[in-house]
Structure formats: structure tokens, C-alpha cells
C-alpha positions in Angstrom: 2.4 -26.3 -6.7 -0.5 -26.4 -4.7 0.4 -23.3 -3.0 0.4 -21.6 -6.2 -3.3 -21.7 -6.2 -3.4 -20.5 -2.8 -5.6 -17.6 -2.2 -5.6 -15.4 0.9 -8.6 -16.0 2.8 -10.2 -12.8 5.2 -12.3 -14.4 8.1 -13.7 -12.5 10.9 -17.0 -12.5 12.8 -19.2 -10.7 10.2 -17.1 -12.1 7.3 -15.1 -14.7 5.3 -14.1 -14.4 1.6 -11.3 -13.0 -0.4 -10.3 -9.4 0.1 -11.7 -8.5 -3.5 -14.9 -9.8 -1.9 -14.5 -7.7 0.8 -14.0 -4.5 -0.6 -17.1 -5.5 -2.9 -19.1 -5.7 0.4 -18.0 -2.6 1.8 -18.9 -0.9 -1.5 -22.4 -2.5 -1.4 -22.8 -1.6 2.5 -23.4 -5.3 3.7 -19.9 -4.9 5.8 -19.3 -2.0 7.8 -15.9 -0.7 7.3 -15.9 0.2 11.0 -16.4 -3.4 11.6 -13.1 -4.6 9.7 -10.4 -5.5 11.8 -7.5 -4.0 10.0 -4.4 -5.3 12.5 -6.1 -8.3 12.4 -6.0 -8.9 8.6 -2.5 -7.4 8.1 -1.2 -9.5 10.3 -2.7 -13.0 8.5 -2.1 -11.1 5.5 1.9 -10.8 6.0 1.9 -14.1 7.5 0.2 -15.6 4.6 2.4 -14.1 2.2 6.1 -14.9 4.0 4.9 -18.5 4.4 4.3 -18.7 0.6 6.7 -16.2 -0.7 9.0 -18.9 -2.1 6.3 -20.5 -4.4 3.5 -18.1 -4.6 2.2 -17.1 -8.0 2.8 -13.5 -9.0 -1.3 -13.2 -10.5 -2.0 -14.5 -6.9 0.2 -12.3 -4.7 0.0 -9.1 -7.0 -4.0 -9.3 -7.0 -3.8 -10.1 -2.9 -1.6 -7.0 -2.5 -3.8 -4.7 -4.4 -7.0 -5.5 -2.4 -5.2 -5.8 0.9 -4.1 -2.1 -0.3 -7.2 -0.7 -0.9 -8.7 -1.8 2.4 -5.6 -0.2 4.4 -6.4 2.8 2.3 -9.9 3.2 3.2 -9.5 2.3 6.8 -6.7 4.1 7.5 -7.9 7.5 5.8 -11.1 7.0 7.5 -8.9 7.0 11.1 -7.3 10.1 10.1 -8.3 13.6 11.0 -9.6 16.0 8.4 -7.7 19.0 9.9 -9.9 21.8 8.2 -12.9 20.3 10.9 -10.5 19.7 13.8 -12.5 21.8 16.2 -15.8 19.8 15.0 -14.0 16.7 15.6 -12.7 17.3 19.3 -16.2 18.4 20.1 -18.6 16.0 18.6 -16.3 13.0 17.5 -19.3 10.7 16.5 -21.0 12.6 14.0 -17.4 13.5 12.5 -17.2 9.3 12.4 -20.7 9.4 10.8 -19.5 11.8 8.2 -16.4 10.2 7.2 -18.2 7.0 6.8 -21.0 8.8 4.3 -18.1 10.0 2.6 -16.8 6.2 2.1 -17.7 6.2 -1.6 -14.7 8.8 -2.3 -12.0 6.1 -1.1 -13.9 3.4 -2.8 -13.4 5.4 -6.3 -9.7 4.1 -5.5 -10.9 0.5 -6.1 -11.3 0.6 -9.9 -7.6 2.5 -10.3 -5.9 -0.3 -8.4 -8.1 -3.0 -10.3 -6.1 -1.5 -13.5 -3.3 -2.7 -11.5 -4.0 -6.3 -11.2 -5.3 -6.4 -15.1 -1.8 -5.4 -16.1 -0.1 -7.3 -13.7 -2.6 -10.7 -14.9 -1.5 -9.6 -18.6 2.3 -10.4 -18.0 3.8 -13.9 -17.9 6.5 -14.4 -15.3 8.8 -17.3 -14.2 8.3 -18.2 -10.6 12.2 -17.2 -10.0 12.1 -13.8 -12.2 9.6 -11.9 -10.3 10.5 -8.2 -11.2 8.1 -5.6 -12.1 9.8 -3.5 -15.3 6.7 -1.9 -16.0 6.2 -0.2 -19.5 7.3 -3.4 -21.7 5.6 -5.5 -24.0 2.3 -3.8 -22.6 -0.3 -3.1 -24.8 -2.3 -1.1 -22.5 -1.1 2.0 -21.5 -1.0 2.0 -17.5 0.8 4.8 -15.8 3.0 2.8 -13.6 6.8 3.0 -13.2 8.3 0.4 -10.8 11.6 -0.8 -12.0 13.6 -3.7 -10.9 11.8 -4.4 -7.5 12.1 -7.9 -6.4 8.7 -8.7 -4.7 10.3 -11.0 -2.0 12.6 -8.3 -0.9 10.2 -5.8 -0.6 7.9 -7.9 1.6 11.0 -8.8 3.8 11.8 -4.9 4.3 8.5 -4.4 5.1 8.1 -7.1 7.8 11.4 -6.3 8.9 10.1 -2.5 9.5 6.9 -4.2 11.1 8.9 -6.6 13.3 11.1 -3.9 14.4 8.3 -1.2 15.5 8.2 -1.2 19.2 4.5 -1.5 20.5 3.7 2.2 20.5 1.5 3.6 23.4 -1.9 4.7 22.7 -2.1 8.2 20.7 -5.1 10.0 20.3 -6.5 9.7 17.0 -7.2 13.8 17.1 -3.4 14.1 17.3 -2.4 12.5 14.2 -2.0 15.5 11.7 -0.8 13.6 8.8 -2.6 12.1 5.9 -1.7 10.3 2.6 -1.9 13.8 0.5 0.8 15.5 3.4 2.9 12.5 3.5 3.5 12.6 -0.7 4.3 16.3 -0.4 6.9 15.4 2.2 8.5 12.8 0.3 8.6 14.9 -2.6 10.5 17.4 -0.8 12.7 15.0 0.6 13.7 13.7 -2.9 13.9 17.2 -4.4 16.8 18.1 -2.4 18.4 14.3 -2.3 18.8 13.7 -6.1 21.3 10.7 -5.4 17.9 8.6 -4.1 16.4 7.8 -0.7 16.1 4.4 0.7 13.0 2.5 1.8 14.4 2.1 5.0 14.9 5.7 5.5 11.0 6.4 4.7 10.0 3.7 7.0 12.2 5.0 10.1 10.7 8.4 10.0 7.3 6.7 11.0 6.4 6.7 14.8 3.6 4.5 14.6 2.6 1.5 12.8 -0.5 3.5 11.2 2.5 6.3 9.7 4.2 3.2 8.2 1.1 2.5 6.4 0.4 5.9 5.4 3.9 6.5 4.3 3.9 3.3 2.4 0.5 4.3 0.3 1.9 7.8 -0.1 4.6 6.2 -1.9 2.4 3.9 -4.0 0.4 7.0 -4.7 3.6 8.7 -6.1 4.4 5.9 -8.4 1.4 5.4 -10.0 1.1 9.2 -10.8 4.7 9.1 -12.2 6.2 11.5 -9.9 8.7 9.4 -8.4 10.4 5.7 -9.4 12.0 3.1 -7.6 14.9 0.9 -7.9 16.8 -2.0 -6.4 20.2 -3.1 -7.2 19.9 -6.8 -7.4 19.0 -9.7 -5.3 18.7 -8.5 -1.5 19.8 -4.7 -2.4 18.4 -1.8 -0.9 15.2 -0.3 -2.4 15.7 3.5 -3.6 13.4 6.2 -4.3 13.8 8.9 -6.7 12.4 11.7 -8.5 11.2 11.0 -12.0 14.1 11.9 -13.9 16.8 11.7 -11.6 17.6 8.0 -11.2 20.2 6.9 -13.4 18.1 4.4 -15.6 16.0 7.4 -16.9 19.0 9.6 -18.0 20.2 6.5 -19.8 17.3 6.1 -21.5 
């Protein structure tokens, strides 16, 4: 039972505390986002989730996942190039890094949006053996989220498998990374537009060339779900997770 109350703690040279506290520290300029060791945090975070996935409380898991996603989003988008200023980046990377950092409040605005998800999940009462997410039922506050019949443990296992199977990548200059969350969102919508039967989580992950791209694709999927552009389903325990355009899935057609 004690594991149900276990909360993920982040610890590095300049900080020790929860993911929520880290986001707040970045927002209040106490911690420089450039000093956040995102790879180390991600590895420790996944290890924590997999170690406790059999008994972890859904409220604990949802809050941790939400805040970790915020940090990943801020860090990954900060590292990605601004294509409109590509020449400026190449000529003066230091100034561009400062410009991105100065605009970190743009990314921190996502904080309030993701906190709505946590608030919604905390209102739900789940059994430990029944941690599906049928959003849109029995909730007083309408939240624009539509993830249906996706098992948390299976989703985490799928992500773990992808990250473990991704071979150690050679260094690729940040200037060559020409993808963003926005471009990945458009790519995903285009793919699903021509695949009415749906596309699996594994397919999207297999298209990524680097771990950073895996993270960006994952964030793009979350964004599309949030804005109700896509939905996802899982056929039974340990089944494949399939994404559809909103309205193309069988569940929507039946309803």
C-alpha cells in the first residue's frame, strides 16, 4: 500500500523536489531550463513508473506524467530550431538560444492547460485494476480530452519498448532538426486522413529517427487528442493502441 503514496522525485545538482515544483521553479526563474538534465529525468521517471506500475495510484501517475510532459515539452521545443530564423541560428547560435529562453513563457502557458487534465483525473474514482480512461463520462466540468479505452500500463510498456529498442543515435546537429510539434501534428493528420482504419502507436514511433523525435511525436499526439482532432483506442488488455481521426473510429460511429 505504501507504493500507492509514493511520488516521483526529481533530483539534480540545482534542484530536488517534485515535477510540479520543478515546473513552478522554472516559471519563477529560480531554475534555468538550460540546467535541467532532461535525459536523466526521463530515465528516472520511466524507471519509477515501471517499477510501481502494478500498484501505483492513478492520481499519482497522472500528476507525474502531466508535469513530466510539460517539462519535456518546454525542453524539446526550446532545443528545436526556429525555421524562420534558420540563418540567424547558424550565424549566432548563442543569441538565438537567449531569444528562445526569453520566450519560455510561451511554453509555460501550457502549464495551466495540462493542469486541467490533472484536475479532471483527480475527480475520477478508479480501482487499481481498472485504470482505463473513458473521458467524457460522469464529469461535471467539460474538458476537451478524448482518450478512450487506453490502459495506462500498456501505454507505458509501449513507450518503454520503443525507447529501449531505439539504438544509440549518433550526434546530430540541432540545426539539422527541422521538425517541430506543429509540423508533426500536421503530418499525423495527413497520415490519418488517408488511413481511415487507423494507425498504430508503434507505426508513429517507428518513423522517428532519434529519441528527441520520439518525444516530439508523442507530444504531437497528445496535442491532437487535447484539441479533439484524433482519438485512440486499445482492443483489450495488451492490445495495440490505434489512433483515428475524430469521427473515423468505430466507437464514434456507433455513438
